[in-house]
C-alpha positions in Angstrom: 38.1 103.4 1.4 36.4 105.7 4.1 37.9 103.9 6.9 41.4 105.0 5.3 41.4 108.0 4.4 39.9 108.4 8.2 43.4 107.4 9.8 45.4 109.1 7.4 43.7 112.3 8.0 44.1 111.5 12.0 47.6 110.6 11.1 47.8 114.1 9.6 46.4 116.2 12.5 48.9 113.7 14.8 51.3 115.3 13.9 52.6 112.2 11.9 55.0 114.0 9.5 57.8 114.2 12.1 57.6 110.9 12.2 59.5 111.1 8.2 62.3 113.5 10.1 63.2 110.4 11.8 65.6 108.1 10.9 65.8 103.3 10.6 63.3 101.4 8.5 59.5 102.2 8.9 57.0 99.9 8.3 53.2 100.5 8.6 50.1 98.3 8.1 46.9 99.0 8.4 44.3 96.5 9.2 40.5 96.5 7.9 37.7 93.8 8.5 38.4 90.9 7.6 36.3 87.8 6.8 36.7 84.7 9.4 39.8 84.0 11.1 40.5 87.7 11.8 41.9 89.2 15.4 38.8 89.2 17.7 40.2 92.2 18.8 40.5 93.8 15.5 37.1 92.8 14.7 34.8 95.5 13.7 37.0 98.2 13.6 40.1 99.6 12.1 44.2 98.7 13.3 46.9 100.5 12.5 50.3 99.2 13.4 53.9 101.2 13.2 57.4 99.8 13.7 61.1 102.2 13.3 64.0 100.4 14.3 66.0 103.5 15.3 64.5 106.9 16.0 66.6 109.6 16.4 65.7 113.7 17.8 66.5 116.6 19.2 66.3 115.0 22.7 65.7 111.2 22.5 67.7 107.9 20.8 65.1 105.4 20.7 65.5 101.8 19.8 62.9 99.7 18.5 59.5 102.0 18.8 56.3 100.4 17.8 52.9 102.4 17.8 49.5 101.1 17.8 46.3 102.6 16.7 43.0 101.5 17.5 39.8 102.3 15.7 36.2 100.7 17.1 33.1 101.6 17.8 34.5 105.7 17.3 36.5 105.0 20.1 40.3 105.6 19.3 43.0 103.4 21.8 46.9 104.2 20.9 49.7 101.8 22.7 53.7 103.6 21.6 56.5 101.8 23.1 59.8 101.3 22.6 62.7 98.6 23.7 65.2 101.5 24.8 64.7 104.7 25.0 68.1 106.9 25.4 67.2 110.3 27.4 69.4 113.6 28.7 70.5 113.2 32.4 69.3 112.2 34.8 66.5 110.4 33.5 69.4 108.0 31.6 68.9 104.9 29.7 64.9 103.4 30.1 64.1 99.6 28.9 60.6 98.5 28.2 58.5 101.6 27.9 55.1 101.4 27.0 52.4 104.0 26.7 48.8 102.9 27.0 46.1 105.1 26.3 42.7 103.3 25.9 40.7 106.5 25.2 42.6 109.2 23.2 39.4 112.0 22.6 39.3 114.9 19.9 39.2 118.0 21.3 38.9 121.8 20.2 42.7 122.0 20.4 44.0 118.5 19.6 43.8 115.1 21.6 43.1 114.4 25.5 43.9 111.1 27.1 42.5 111.0 30.6 43.6 107.3 31.6 47.2 106.8 30.2 49.1 103.8 32.0 53.6 104.5 31.8 55.2 101.3 32.1 59.4 101.6 31.7 62.2 100.5 33.9 65.0 102.4 34.3 66.9 100.0 37.1 66.8 101.9 40.1 63.3 103.3 39.0 60.5 101.4 38.1 57.1 102.3 36.5 54.0 99.6 36.1 51.8 100.8 34.4 51.4 104.6 36.5 48.4 106.1 35.7 49.0 109.7 33.5 47.0 112.2 31.9 47.9 113.7 28.5 46.9 116.7 26.8 47.7 117.2 22.6 47.4 120.8 21.3 48.4 119.8 17.7 48.3 123.4 16.6 51.2 124.0 18.6 52.7 120.4 18.6 52.8 121.3 22.4 52.0 117.5 24.9 51.1 118.2 28.3 51.7 115.1 30.8 50.3 115.7 34.2 50.1 112.9 37.0 50.7 112.0 40.7 54.3 111.2 41.7 55.1 107.3 41.7 56.7 107.2 45.4 60.0 107.0 44.6 62.2 108.1 47.3 59.4 108.1 50.0 58.0 110.8 48.5 54.1 111.7 46.9 52.9 114.8 45.4 51.9 115.6 41.6 53.8 117.0 38.7 53.2 118.8 35.5 55.2 118.5 31.9 54.2 120.6 28.8 56.8 120.0 26.1 57.2 121.0 22.9 60.6 120.5 22.1 63.7 120.1 23.2 63.4 123.9 23.5 60.4 124.5 24.4 59.4 122.4 27.8 58.0 123.5 30.9 57.7 121.3 34.1 56.7 121.8 37.8 57.1 119.6 40.4 55.9 119.2 44.4 56.6 116.9 46.7 56.3 116.1 50.2 57.9 113.5 52.3 61.5 113.2 50.1 63.4 110.7 52.0 66.6 112.6 51.6 69.0 109.9 52.4 67.6 107.3 50.1 68.5 110.5 47.4 71.3 111.2 47.9 72.3 107.4 47.8 70.4 107.2 44.5 73.1 107.0 40.8 70.8 109.9 39.1 72.2 112.1 41.4 76.1 111.0 41.3 77.5 113.3 38.1 76.3 116.1 40.5 78.4 115.3 43.3 81.8 114.8 44.3 83.1 111.1 43.8 84.1 111.4 48.0 81.1 113.7 49.7 83.0 115.7 52.5 79.5 114.2 54.8 77.2 111.8 54.6 73.2 111.6 55.4 72.3 110.1 58.0 68.9 111.1 58.2 66.4 114.0 56.9 63.0 114.6 55.4 62.2 117.4 52.6 59.6 119.1 50.8 60.2 120.6 47.4 58.1 122.1 44.9 60.2 122.8 41.5 59.7 125.0 38.6 61.5 125.1 35.4 61.5 126.1 31.4 63.7 125.8 28.2 64.0 129.3 28.3 65.1 129.6 31.9 63.2 130.8 34.8 63.9 128.3 37.2 62.7 128.1 40.5 62.6 125.7 43.5 61.8 125.5 47.2 63.2 123.2 49.6 62.0 122.8 53.1 64.3 120.4 55.6 63.4 118.4 58.4 65.1 116.5 61.2 68.5 115.7 58.6 71.3 114.6 60.2 74.6 113.9 58.8 79.0 113.3 59.9 81.7 113.1 58.2 83.8 109.5 58.8 85.4 111.2 61.4 83.4 113.4 63.3 85.0 116.6 62.9 82.0 117.7 60.6 78.1 116.9 62.0 74.9 117.9 62.4 71.2 116.5 63.9 67.9 117.9 63.6 68.4 120.2 61.3 65.1 122.2 60.2 65.3 124.8 57.6 64.5 126.7 54.0 66.4 126.8 50.5 64.8 128.4 47.6 66.5 129.0 44.5 65.5 131.2 41.6 67.1 131.4 37.7 66.6 134.1 35.1 68.8 134.4 32.4 71.3 132.5 33.4 72.2 134.0 37.4 71.1 132.5 40.3 69.4 133.4 43.8 69.7 131.3 46.8 68.1 132.0 50.0 68.3 130.1 53.1 67.7 129.7 56.5 68.8 127.3 58.9 66.0 127.4 61.6 67.0 124.5 64.1 68.9 121.5 65.5 73.0 121.9 65.9 75.6 121.9 63.1 79.3 121.0 64.3 81.9 122.2 61.5 84.9 122.1 63.4 85.8 124.3 65.6 82.5 125.7 65.3 79.4 125.1 66.7 76.0 126.6 65.8 73.1 125.8 67.3 69.9 128.3 66.2 67.6 127.8 69.3 70.7 129.5 71.3 72.2 131.7 68.6 69.1 132.6 66.3 68.5 131.3 62.7 70.9 131.5 60.3 70.2 133.2 56.8 72.1 133.6 53.7 71.0 135.2 50.7 72.7 134.7 47.2 72.2 137.3 44.5 73.6 136.5 40.6 75.6 133.2 41.3 76.8 131.9 38.0 79.5 128.8 36.8 82.3 130.0 36.0 83.7 129.6 32.7 84.0 125.7 32.6 80.6 125.1 34.0 79.6 124.9 38.0 82.4 122.1 37.6 85.2 124.7 37.4 83.7 127.1 39.7 80.8 130.2 40.8 80.8 133.5 40.4 78.5 136.1 42.7 77.5 139.1 42.2 76.5 139.7 46.0 76.1 137.7 49.3 74.4 139.0 52.5 73.5 137.3 55.9 73.1 137.1 59.9 73.4 135.2 62.5 70.1 135.8 64.4 70.7 139.3 66.6 74.5 138.6 67.0 76.2 139.5 63.6 75.6 140.4 60.0 77.9 139.7 56.7 77.8 140.4 53.1 80.0 139.9 50.1 80.6 141.7 46.3 82.2 140.4 43.0 82.7 136.9 44.6 85.2 134.4 42.5 85.4 130.8 43.7 87.4 127.9 41.9 86.3 124.1 41.9 85.3 122.4 45.3 89.2 121.2 45.9 90.4 124.2 45.5 87.8 127.2 46.7 90.4 129.8 46.7 87.6 132.7 46.6 88.2 136.5 45.8 86.1 139.2 46.1 85.3 141.9 49.2 83.8 140.3 52.3 82.3 142.4 55.3 81.4 141.7 59.1 79.7 143.4 61.7 79.4 142.0 64.9 75.8 143.4 66.4 76.6 141.4 69.6 80.9 141.3 70.0 80.4 138.7 73.2 78.1 136.3 71.8 79.7 136.1 67.8 83.3 135.8 70.1 81.8 132.9 71.6 80.6 131.8 68.4 82.9 132.4 65.9 86.6 133.3 67.8 86.4 131.3 71.0 86.6 128.3 69.5 89.2 128.6 66.8 91.2 130.1 69.3 91.9 127.4 71.1 95.4 126.6 72.1 96.9 130.0 71.8 97.2 133.6 74.0 93.8 134.4 73.0 92.0 131.3 74.6 89.4 131.3 77.5 88.6 135.1 77.4 85.1 136.6 77.8 84.0 139.6 75.5 81.8 142.3 75.5 80.8 145.4 73.8 79.1 148.0 71.4 80.4 146.8 67.7 83.0 145.8 65.8 83.1 145.9 61.7 85.7 144.6 60.0 86.7 144.1 56.0 88.6 141.8 53.9 89.6 142.0 50.4 90.5 138.5 49.1 92.3 137.7 46.0 92.5 133.8 44.9 92.1 133.1 48.6 95.1 135.4 49.5 93.9 138.9 52.0 95.0 141.8 49.9 93.7 144.6 52.6 91.5 144.8 55.1 90.1 147.3 57.7 88.9 146.9 61.6 86.8 149.0 63.5 85.5 148.3 67.5 83.9 150.5 70.1 83.9 150.0 73.4 85.0 146.5 73.5 85.9 145.0 76.7 87.9 141.4 76.9 89.0 139.7 80.4 91.0 136.2 80.4 89.4 133.7 82.4 92.5 132.8 84.1 93.3 136.2 85.2 96.6 137.2 83.2 95.1 140.3 81.2 92.1 142.3 80.5 90.8 145.1 78.9 87.3 147.7 79.1 85.9 149.9 76.7 88.5 150.0 73.9 87.7 151.8 71.0 90.1 151.7 67.9 90.6 151.3 63.9 92.9 149.8 61.7 93.6 149.5 58.3 96.0 147.2 56.4 97.4 146.2 53.2 99.5 143.3 51.9 101.7 145.1 50.0 102.3 148.2 51.5 101.5 150.0 55.0 98.1 151.3 55.9 96.6 154.4 56.3 97.5 155.5 60.7 95.0 154.7 62.6 94.4 154.3 66.6 93.9 151.9 69.6 93.1 152.5 73.2 91.2 151.7 76.2 89.7 153.1 79.2 91.1 150.8 81.8 93.1 147.7 81.6 95.4 144.9 83.3 98.0 142.6 83.1 98.5 140.8 85.7 96.5 142.0 87.9 98.9 145.4 86.9 96.8 148.3 86.4 96.7 150.7 83.5 95.1 153.5 82.9 93.4 155.6 80.0 95.6 155.0 77.3 95.4 156.0 73.3 98.0 156.0 70.5 98.0 156.1 67.1 99.8 153.0 65.3 100.1 152.0 61.7 99.3 148.3 60.5 102.5 147.0 58.2 102.4 143.9 55.7 103.3 141.7 58.6 102.4 143.5 62.4 101.6 146.6 63.7 104.2 149.4 64.6 103.9 152.9 67.1 104.1 155.6 65.2 104.5 157.9 68.1 105.9 158.0 71.8 103.1 157.2 74.4 102.5 156.3 77.8 100.2 154.2 79.7 99.3 155.0 83.0 100.6 152.7 86.2 98.7 153.9 89.6 100.4 157.2 90.4 103.3 156.7 87.7 103.7 155.3 83.9 105.0 152.8 81.4 106.4 155.0 79.0 106.7 153.0 75.0 109.1 154.4 73.3 108.7 152.2 70.6 107.0 148.9 69.7 106.5 146.9 66.9 105.2 143.6 66.5 105.3 140.9 63.6 103.9 137.9 62.8 106.4 135.2 61.9 105.9 131.4 60.9 106.6 131.0 64.4 104.3 133.5 65.7 104.6 137.0 66.9 107.8 138.7 67.3 107.9 141.7 69.5 109.7 144.4 70.3 109.9 147.2 73.1 111.9 150.0 74.1 110.9 152.7 76.7 111.1 153.1 80.6 108.8 153.0 84.2 108.4 156.3 84.9 108.2 156.9 89.2 105.8 154.2 90.2 105.0 154.2 93.8 106.0 150.3 95.8 103.3 151.0 98.0 100.2 150.9 95.9 102.2 148.4 93.4 102.6 145.7 96.0 99.6 145.7 97.9 98.0 145.0 94.4 100.2 142.2 93.4 99.9 140.7 97.2 103.8 141.4 97.8 104.1 142.5 101.9 103.6 146.6 101.4 107.0 148.4 101.6 107.6 152.1 100.2 110.0 153.7 97.5 109.5 154.2 93.8 110.1 152.0 90.7 111.9 153.8 87.9 114.1 153.2 84.8 115.0 151.8 81.7 114.0 149.1 79.8 115.9 148.1 77.0 114.5 146.4 74.0 112.4 143.5 75.0 111.6 140.8 72.6 108.4 138.8 72.4 108.9 135.3 70.4 106.7 132.5 70.1 105.3 133.4 73.3 108.6 133.5 75.0 110.0 136.9 76.3 113.7 138.3 76.1 115.1 141.3 77.4 118.3 142.3 75.8 120.8 143.9 77.4 120.1 145.1 81.2 116.9 146.7 82.7 117.9 149.2 85.9 115.1 149.2 88.6 115.6 152.0 90.9 114.0 150.6 94.8 115.3 150.7 98.3 117.4 154.4 97.5 119.7 152.0 95.2 120.0 150.0 92.1 118.6 146.6 90.9 120.1 145.5 87.4 119.0 142.6 86.1 120.1 140.9 82.7 119.7 137.8 81.0 115.6 138.2 81.7 113.6 135.4 79.7 110.1 134.3 80.4 109.2 131.3 78.5 105.0 130.4 78.3 104.2 134.1 79.0 100.6 133.8 78.9 100.8 130.4 79.4 99.0 128.1 82.2 102.7 127.6 83.8 104.9 130.2 82.6 108.8 130.0 83.8 111.1 132.9 84.5 114.9 133.2 83.9 117.0 136.2 84.9 120.3 136.7 86.7 120.3 140.7 88.8 123.2 142.8 90.7 122.1 144.5 93.7 123.9 147.9 94.6 124.0 149.5 97.9 119.6 149.1 99.1 119.1 150.6 102.1 118.1 148.1 104.8 116.3 150.8 106.3 114.1 151.4 103.5 113.8 147.1 102.7 113.2 146.1 106.5 111.1 148.9 107.4 108.6 147.2 104.4 109.0 144.0 105.1 108.5 144.6 108.5 110.9 142.6 110.0 112.6 144.7 112.5 115.0 148.3 111.6 118.4 147.6 110.0 120.6 150.1 109.1 123.1 149.9 106.2 124.0 149.3 103.0 123.5 146.1 100.9 125.2 144.5 97.9 125.0 141.3 95.9 123.8 139.0 92.8 121.5 136.8 92.1 122.5 133.8 89.3 120.4 131.5 87.5 117.1 131.9 89.0 114.2 129.9 87.8 110.7 129.9 88.6 107.7 128.1 87.3 104.6 129.6 87.4 106.1 132.0 89.5 107.8 130.0 92.4 111.7 129.6 92.5 112.6 126.5 91.5 116.5 127.4 91.3 119.0 129.9 92.0 122.2 131.1 93.7 122.0 134.6 95.9 124.4 136.0 97.8 124.2 139.8 99.6 126.3 142.0 102.1 127.4 144.5 102.9 129.6 146.5 100.9 133.5 147.0 103.2 133.0 150.8 101.6 129.9 151.6 102.3 129.0 154.9 104.6 126.9 155.4 107.0 125.5 153.8 110.3 125.5 150.0 110.4 122.7 149.4 113.2 120.4 146.3 113.7 117.6 145.9 116.1 116.3 143.5 118.9 113.5 142.6 117.0 115.5 141.8 113.4 118.1 139.8 115.5 115.4 137.4 116.8 114.1 137.0 113.4 116.6 136.3 112.0 117.5 133.6 114.9 113.9 132.4 114.2 114.3 131.6 110.6 117.6 130.3 110.1 116.4 126.9 112.2 119.3 125.7 114.3 121.0 130.0 114.7 122.0 131.4 117.7 122.8 134.9 118.5 126.1 135.0 120.4 125.2 137.5 122.9 123.8 137.2 126.2 119.8 137.1 127.3 120.6 140.3 129.4 121.6 142.4 126.9 119.0 141.2 124.0 116.6 142.2 126.9 118.1 145.5 127.7 119.3 146.7 124.1 117.1 147.9 121.7 119.7 148.3 119.0 123.5 146.7 118.2 126.5 147.5 116.0 127.8 145.7 113.1 130.2 145.3 111.3 128.9 143.4 108.5 126.1 141.3 107.4 124.9 138.6 104.9 123.6 135.6 103.3 123.5 133.2 100.4 121.3 130.8 100.0 121.5 128.3 96.6 118.3 126.3 96.0 118.6 123.2 94.3 115.6 120.6 94.5 113.7 122.1 97.1 116.9 122.8 99.4 118.2 126.0 100.3 121.9 125.6 100.9 123.0 128.4 103.1 126.2 130.0 104.1 127.0 133.7 105.6 129.7 136.3 105.8 132.3 134.1 107.2 133.0 130.4 108.0 133.7 129.4 111.5 136.0 126.8 112.1 133.4 124.5 113.9 131.6 124.1 111.1 129.7 127.1 111.7 128.6 130.5 109.8 128.1 134.1 110.7 124.9 135.9 109.0 125.4 139.0 111.4 129.1 139.9 112.6 129.3 142.5 115.5 131.0 145.3 116.0 131.1 148.2 118.6 129.5 147.6 122.6 127.7 145.6 122.8 128.4 143.2 120.6 126.1 140.5 118.9 127.0 137.2 116.2 124.3 135.9 114.6 125.3 132.1 114.1 123.9 129.6 111.8 124.8 125.7 112.2 122.5 124.7 109.8 123.3 125.2 106.2 120.5 122.9 104.2 116.9 124.3 105.3 113.9 122.9 103.3 112.7 126.2 100.7 109.1 125.3 101.9 109.6 125.5 105.6 111.6 128.6 105.3 108.9 130.2 103.0 106.7 129.8 106.2 109.1 131.1 108.4 108.8 134.6 106.2 105.6 134.5 106.4 105.2 134.2 109.8 107.7 136.5 110.6 106.0 139.3 108.0 102.5 138.6 109.8 104.0 139.9 112.7 104.7 136.6 114.9 107.3 137.2 117.8 110.0 134.7 117.8 111.2 132.6 120.6 114.0 133.6 122.3 116.3 131.4 124.2 
């Protein structure tokens, strides 16, 4: 009876009253020393067996529970088992659970077992007599379990678990060498991962330290080494990734602190290599699940981060939907501390195939703010200082630009400004410029007329507006050209140098989907005459092979000024004509119908120099000057009644004509008048265009023609 009382007292100390709160049939058997035939294992001791068909508790559901306690030679051994044990995820269901304690030692606070062994079959995870250390504080009904990590996922380490109930527990885990590929493939993580992950892990190891408790205050630190991943088509990939992730939770709010320290990451179209850019840092404060849990989205009080010394970013009051429909809301800020490097990392890849490709950028700083509402922009501001950009193909560039713009989705923004110290467009130099502008919901407008200096003149801008459409930018422009000297302009553009001034009105100009069109007529005053351009259009203006189309009418151009400019010999008089259906590809004519002639009613002298006659004969191939060589040698100038020519360019061949056709099949280019009389006659109506250009190059270079 004394032995039975001792076991009963031990059961009371061990907390056995909790057994009575479990459901199911309970069988209790006490075995005491017996006479001959007793079980040798139990000889000389006391054995207690307990079986419960099913037990339900706050955090578990057990089937086929068994327990055995043996008291022998003052030493108490305990074995507890269950046929099946159902625990919360990610543990799940365990079969064949068995915990052996060969020596349960009483302490001042409860019981201790230093040599426990645990066996269980979780399907993919199995334990075979894994050693544990147990401490049971009976006064607080708290169990402490500690041991080494069983080697799952290739890791080593240790863990400590303190449990007093479903609402009172604390756990600590420290692992090294976790195989991330094996972990990602474990069915234990399936409930927390999307059914179709965006990428597949290909390599990687990690060290993990975790602390958690029922009341919260969860902490985790993850250090990554040699991580590699990729998606099916290679649009998202990474290799050699190393970094750190810390997570802390207090009262339901999480703080995340992450650093990408090494390796390379590609997420189409962006590529980040910390060895070149510096480490990528991200901190998230106040992260919590949206209503409905993390599957429904997240809320973030504040985030901040940086990419080396290149840029810094932050956000406040951020709300995001589920992974399949993120649609974030919140306020976001970006500071580009090195605009050139920031452009190379962020913008240059995204601008491939647009007007902004092949840019080299430098500058002081760029500040941006963006307000989003369910993924839709609501307002934005942009400020930049001392920003310079140069197009790699020489199409445009700007130096030391400052500006500030404010945009709103539903109303015009506050007035802003933009300007530069200097710029260029297709080598055309643009001087210092500053303009007041206002951002509109779908574009930007000029608030007041302004001027852009060009050499010694200017481009006057009376009206400018840009609208963004689904098909691309739509630009309107009206203004005029204010007296630009042609001599420096032609030098800059690489044309033959000639004097005069360029001035005129520019009617409305529109840029739509990269194609420029001039509505109405453009008047250019040059060589003391007028050139009226119409049907001006440029396709793919900033592309690699722009196409220009236009027609023009020339009225009373001063030939003395024109021939002096091109240095082809002096011609006095006036010239009128037309240019129809000019088509240029990459600024090279491929089609046109050009005809110029002396107007019949033009006043003034009509004279042509000997050198001009010689150059005309040189250009025309089989062209002859109908005057004796004596005249050409002894007379410097000749009178003419009229001159002119026509060129119809098709398929690289110019079909020539003059001011009159001749019965012998020729055509007259210069019709003489007065004495000495000179006539220039052509017979070759088809001239190769490239050969004609080479002849022009020789003439304008000053090479003397051969006269026969």
